[in-house]
C-alpha positions as CSV (number, residue, x, y, z in Angstrom):
1,M,-99.9,199.6,243.1
2,D,-99.2,200.2,239.4
3,P,-96.6,197.6,238.4
4,L,-95.0,199.9,235.8
5,T,-94.8,203.2,237.7
6,G,-94.9,202.0,241.3
7,A,-97.6,204.6,242.0
8,A,-100.6,203.8,244.2
9,S,-103.5,202.5,242.2
10,P,-106.5,204.9,242.1
11,D,-109.2,204.2,244.7
12,L,-112.2,202.8,242.8
13,R,-114.0,201.3,245.8
14,V,-117.7,201.9,246.1
15,D,-120.4,200.7,248.5
16,I,-123.9,199.5,247.3
17,G,-125.6,199.5,250.7
18,P,-123.7,196.9,252.8
19,L,-122.1,195.5,249.7
20,H,-118.4,196.5,249.2
21,L,-117.1,196.5,245.6
22,R,-113.5,197.0,244.5
23,N,-114.8,199.1,241.6
24,P,-118.1,200.3,240.3
25,V,-118.3,198.1,237.1
26,M,-120.8,195.2,237.1
27,T,-122.2,193.0,234.4
28,A,-125.9,193.3,233.6
29,S,-128.2,190.4,234.1
30,G,-129.0,188.4,231.0
31,T,-126.0,189.6,229.1
32,F,-123.2,187.6,230.8
33,G,-124.7,184.2,231.2
34,Y,-123.7,182.6,234.5
35,G,-120.2,184.2,234.4
36,E,-118.3,181.1,233.3
37,E,-119.2,181.7,229.7
38,F,-117.0,184.8,229.7
39,A,-114.1,183.4,231.7
40,S,-111.8,182.9,228.6
41,L,-112.5,186.5,227.4
42,V,-112.5,188.6,230.6
43,N,-110.5,188.6,233.8
44,L,-113.6,188.0,236.0
45,N,-111.6,189.0,239.1
46,R,-111.0,192.5,237.6
47,L,-114.8,193.3,237.8
48,G,-116.7,195.0,240.6
49,A,-119.4,192.4,240.6
50,I,-121.0,189.7,238.4
51,I,-124.7,189.7,238.0
52,V,-125.9,186.4,236.6
53,K,-128.9,185.9,234.3
54,G,-132.3,186.0,235.9
55,I,-133.2,182.9,238.0
56,S,-136.7,181.6,238.6
57,L,-138.0,178.9,241.0
58,E,-138.4,176.3,238.2
59,P,-136.4,176.1,234.9
60,R,-137.8,178.1,232.0
61,R,-137.4,177.3,228.3
62,G,-138.1,180.9,227.2
63,N,-139.8,182.1,224.1
64,P,-139.7,180.4,220.6
65,P,-137.4,181.9,218.0
66,P,-136.8,184.3,216.5
67,R,-136.2,186.0,219.8
68,I,-133.3,188.5,219.2
69,I,-132.7,191.0,216.4
70,E,-130.4,193.9,215.8
71,T,-131.8,197.4,215.7
72,A,-130.3,200.8,215.0
73,C,-127.8,201.3,217.9
74,G,-129.0,198.4,219.9
75,M,-131.0,195.2,219.9
76,L,-134.4,193.8,220.7
77,N,-134.7,190.6,222.7
78,A,-137.6,188.4,223.7
79,I,-135.6,185.5,225.3
80,G,-138.4,185.0,227.7
81,L,-136.2,184.7,230.8
82,E,-134.8,181.3,229.9
83,N,-132.8,179.8,232.8
84,V,-131.9,176.6,234.6
85,G,-134.0,177.3,237.8
86,V,-132.8,178.0,241.3
87,D,-131.9,174.4,242.3
88,R,-129.7,173.7,239.2
89,F,-128.2,177.2,239.6
90,I,-127.0,176.4,243.1
91,T,-125.7,172.9,242.3
92,E,-124.3,173.5,238.7
93,K,-123.4,177.1,238.4
94,L,-122.6,178.4,241.8
95,P,-119.6,176.2,242.5
96,F,-117.6,177.9,239.7
97,L,-118.7,181.4,240.9
98,R,-117.6,180.6,244.5
99,R,-114.0,180.3,243.3
100,L,-114.0,183.9,242.1
101,E,-112.8,186.9,244.2
102,T,-115.5,189.0,242.6
103,P,-118.9,189.3,244.4
104,V,-121.7,187.4,242.8
105,I,-125.2,189.0,242.6
106,V,-128.2,186.8,241.7
107,N,-131.0,188.4,239.7
108,I,-134.4,186.8,240.6
109,L,-137.8,186.8,238.9
110,G,-141.2,185.5,239.6
111,D,-144.9,185.6,238.7
112,S,-146.1,186.1,242.2
113,I,-145.0,187.7,245.4
114,E,-144.8,184.2,246.9
115,E,-142.3,183.1,244.2
116,Y,-140.0,186.1,244.9
117,S,-140.1,185.4,248.6
118,R,-139.3,181.7,248.2
119,L,-136.4,182.4,245.8
120,A,-134.9,184.9,248.3
121,D,-135.2,182.4,251.1
122,R,-133.6,179.7,249.0
123,L,-130.7,181.8,248.0
124,N,-130.2,183.2,251.5
125,D,-128.8,179.9,252.6
126,A,-126.6,179.3,249.5
127,R,-122.9,180.1,250.1
128,G,-121.2,182.4,247.7
129,I,-123.9,184.9,247.0
130,A,-123.2,188.6,247.8
131,A,-126.5,190.2,247.1
132,I,-129.9,189.7,245.3
133,E,-131.1,191.9,242.4
134,V,-134.9,191.7,242.0
135,N,-136.4,192.0,238.5
136,I,-139.8,193.6,239.0
137,S,-140.5,194.0,235.3
138,C,-142.2,190.6,235.4
139,P,-146.0,190.2,235.1
140,N,-148.0,189.5,238.2
141,V,-150.2,186.6,237.1
142,K,-152.5,187.0,240.0
143,K,-153.2,190.6,239.0
144,G,-154.0,190.1,235.3
145,G,-150.4,190.2,234.1
146,V,-149.7,193.8,235.2
147,A,-145.9,194.2,235.7
148,F,-144.9,194.5,239.3
149,G,-142.6,197.4,238.5
150,T,-145.3,199.7,237.0
151,V,-147.4,200.0,240.2
152,P,-145.8,201.5,243.3
153,E,-147.8,199.4,245.7
154,M,-146.9,196.1,243.9
155,A,-143.3,197.1,243.6
156,A,-143.2,197.8,247.3
157,A,-144.9,194.5,248.1
158,V,-142.3,192.5,246.2
159,T,-139.5,194.5,247.9
160,R,-141.0,193.9,251.3
161,S,-141.4,190.2,250.8
162,V,-137.8,189.8,249.6
163,R,-136.5,191.9,252.4
164,Q,-138.2,189.8,254.9
165,A,-136.9,186.5,253.4
166,T,-133.2,187.3,253.2
167,G,-130.4,188.9,255.1
168,L,-128.5,189.6,251.9
169,P,-128.4,193.1,250.4
170,V,-131.4,193.7,248.2
171,I,-131.2,195.7,244.9
172,I,-134.5,196.4,243.1
173,K,-134.2,196.6,239.3
174,L,-136.7,199.2,238.0
175,S,-138.7,199.2,234.8
176,P,-138.5,202.3,232.6
177,N,-142.0,201.6,231.3
178,V,-143.6,203.9,233.8
179,T,-144.7,207.5,233.9
180,D,-142.9,208.5,237.1
181,I,-139.7,206.6,237.9
182,A,-139.1,208.7,241.1
183,L,-142.4,207.4,242.5
184,I,-141.4,203.8,242.0
185,A,-137.9,204.4,243.4
186,R,-139.3,206.0,246.6
187,A,-141.8,203.1,247.0
188,V,-139.1,200.4,247.0
189,E,-136.8,202.5,249.2
190,E,-139.5,202.8,251.8
191,A,-140.2,199.0,251.6
192,G,-136.6,198.2,252.5
193,A,-134.5,198.1,249.4
194,D,-130.7,198.6,250.0
195,A,-130.3,200.0,246.5
196,I,-132.0,200.3,243.1
197,S,-130.7,199.6,239.6
198,L,-132.2,201.1,236.4
199,I,-133.2,200.9,233.7
200,N,-134.4,197.6,232.5
201,T,-135.2,197.3,228.8
202,L,-137.7,199.5,227.1
203,L,-140.6,197.8,225.3
204,G,-140.2,197.8,221.5
205,M,-141.0,195.9,218.3
206,A,-139.9,195.5,214.7
207,V,-141.7,194.5,211.5
208,D,-140.5,192.5,208.5
209,I,-141.9,194.5,205.6
210,R,-141.6,191.6,203.1
211,T,-143.6,189.1,205.2
212,R,-145.6,191.8,207.0
213,R,-145.0,190.0,210.2
214,P,-143.3,190.9,213.5
215,R,-139.6,190.1,213.4
216,L,-139.9,188.6,216.9
217,A,-142.1,185.6,217.5
218,N,-143.2,187.3,220.8
219,I,-144.1,190.5,218.8
220,F,-142.7,192.7,221.6
221,G,-139.2,192.6,223.0
222,G,-136.8,194.6,225.2
223,L,-134.8,197.3,223.6
224,S,-131.3,197.7,224.9
225,G,-127.9,199.1,223.8
226,P,-126.7,202.7,223.1
227,A,-130.1,203.6,221.7
228,I,-131.6,203.8,225.2
229,K,-128.8,205.6,226.9
230,P,-130.3,209.1,226.9
231,V,-133.5,207.8,228.4
232,A,-131.6,205.7,231.0
233,L,-129.4,208.6,232.0
234,R,-132.4,210.9,232.5
235,M,-134.1,208.3,234.7
236,V,-131.0,207.6,236.8
237,W,-130.7,211.3,237.4
238,Q,-134.3,211.5,238.5
239,A,-134.1,208.5,240.7
240,A,-130.9,209.5,242.4
241,R,-132.5,212.8,243.3
242,A,-135.6,211.0,244.7
243,V,-133.9,208.5,247.1
244,S,-131.1,208.3,249.6
245,I,-130.1,204.7,248.8
246,P,-127.4,204.0,246.1
247,V,-128.4,203.9,242.5
248,V,-126.8,201.6,239.9
249,G,-127.0,202.9,236.3
250,I,-127.8,200.6,233.4
251,G,-128.6,201.4,229.7
252,G,-126.3,201.6,226.7
253,I,-123.1,201.8,228.7
254,T,-120.3,200.8,226.3
255,T,-117.3,203.1,227.1
256,V,-115.8,204.7,230.1
257,E,-117.3,208.0,229.0
258,D,-120.7,206.5,229.3
259,A,-120.0,205.1,232.7
260,L,-118.8,208.5,233.9
261,E,-121.9,210.2,232.6
262,F,-124.1,207.9,234.7
263,M,-121.9,208.4,237.8
264,M,-121.9,212.1,237.4
265,A,-125.7,211.9,237.2
266,G,-125.8,210.2,240.5
267,A,-125.1,206.5,240.0
268,T,-122.8,204.9,242.5
269,A,-122.0,202.0,240.1
270,V,-122.9,200.9,236.6
271,Q,-123.8,197.7,234.8
272,V,-122.6,196.9,231.3
273,G,-125.1,194.8,229.2
274,T,-125.5,194.8,225.5
275,A,-121.8,195.8,225.0
276,N,-120.8,192.3,226.3
277,F,-122.2,190.8,223.0
278,F,-120.3,192.9,220.6
279,R,-117.2,193.8,222.7
280,P,-116.8,191.2,225.4
281,T,-113.8,193.1,226.9
282,A,-115.9,196.3,227.5
283,T,-116.2,195.8,231.3
284,E,-112.4,195.5,231.8
285,E,-111.8,198.5,229.5
286,I,-114.2,200.6,231.5
287,V,-112.4,199.7,234.8
288,A,-109.1,200.7,233.2
289,G,-110.6,203.9,231.9
290,L,-112.0,204.8,235.3
291,E,-108.5,204.4,236.8
292,E,-107.0,206.6,234.2
293,F,-109.7,209.3,234.6
294,V,-109.3,209.4,238.4
295,R,-105.5,209.8,237.8
296,Q,-105.9,212.6,235.2
297,E,-108.4,214.5,237.3
298,G,-106.2,214.3,240.4
299,L,-108.9,212.7,242.5
300,S,-108.4,210.7,245.6
301,S,-111.3,208.4,244.9
302,V,-113.8,207.6,242.2
303,R,-116.5,208.4,244.8
304,Q,-115.8,212.1,244.2
305,I,-117.4,211.7,240.7
306,I,-120.7,210.4,242.0
307,G,-123.4,213.1,241.7
308,S,-121.0,215.8,240.6
309,L,-123.2,216.9,237.7
310,K,-123.6,220.7,237.5
311,T,-127.1,221.8,236.5
312,G,-127.1,225.4,237.7
């Protein structure tokens, strides 16, 4: 109910498989810390879901600096998946998150299928977790460092192992560094994913022309922000047409207009990432913008927007 007008609030509810959200706006992993860092800036209970930074079995220190730089319309990062590890996450970070009304989704990462399976099993028994998002852009150390998300068979194998290890909803986060995103999307759907999210960052680099050295110590980094939005939007549209499970759109979403584009292209929900760094209130603003758009369009639900793109 709108406190000013007394009118019924627009229906922003969406379902990501068995996961029910009050609205379709999530935070993207790696851009919102463990949630508590933004508690003084954002009403966390206003969001659809909070996705925490990627969690591994053991703590990771990440890459040496410099590991983040600004680019035209975006940023490159080579953080190296720094995190506290699953045990410290459960004991130190999860207690705060349990107090929220907003569902908490844990992003997981590993260097082998066994690591993904063990993480999923460990989190399955931890109270306060609504779903697991699986980062398959990580390198498979047992296969020469090839990223799980670039080979359909490997992507399916990770999905299957996580699915077997947990009863929680499983969202597979797809890499854009592939030739056929629809092929990967179908592979993880067939392996048991409840939903897919895309895109993860694009590989990029930058050079310091004075020192003639890479501007990132890791040489390569992940490109994110508004610069990648057209690529992300295209891939979301392709993936949504290829699978029957829900698709979560990610990539350069900074305004409600951006979110609406992704939903019209077939996304059931969206994740806001890089915008959290330069406009921490972006998520709340997008929720409010969706409410206003639904009102203006005379819709009964935000779900009427999903997949409404006209291409004919």
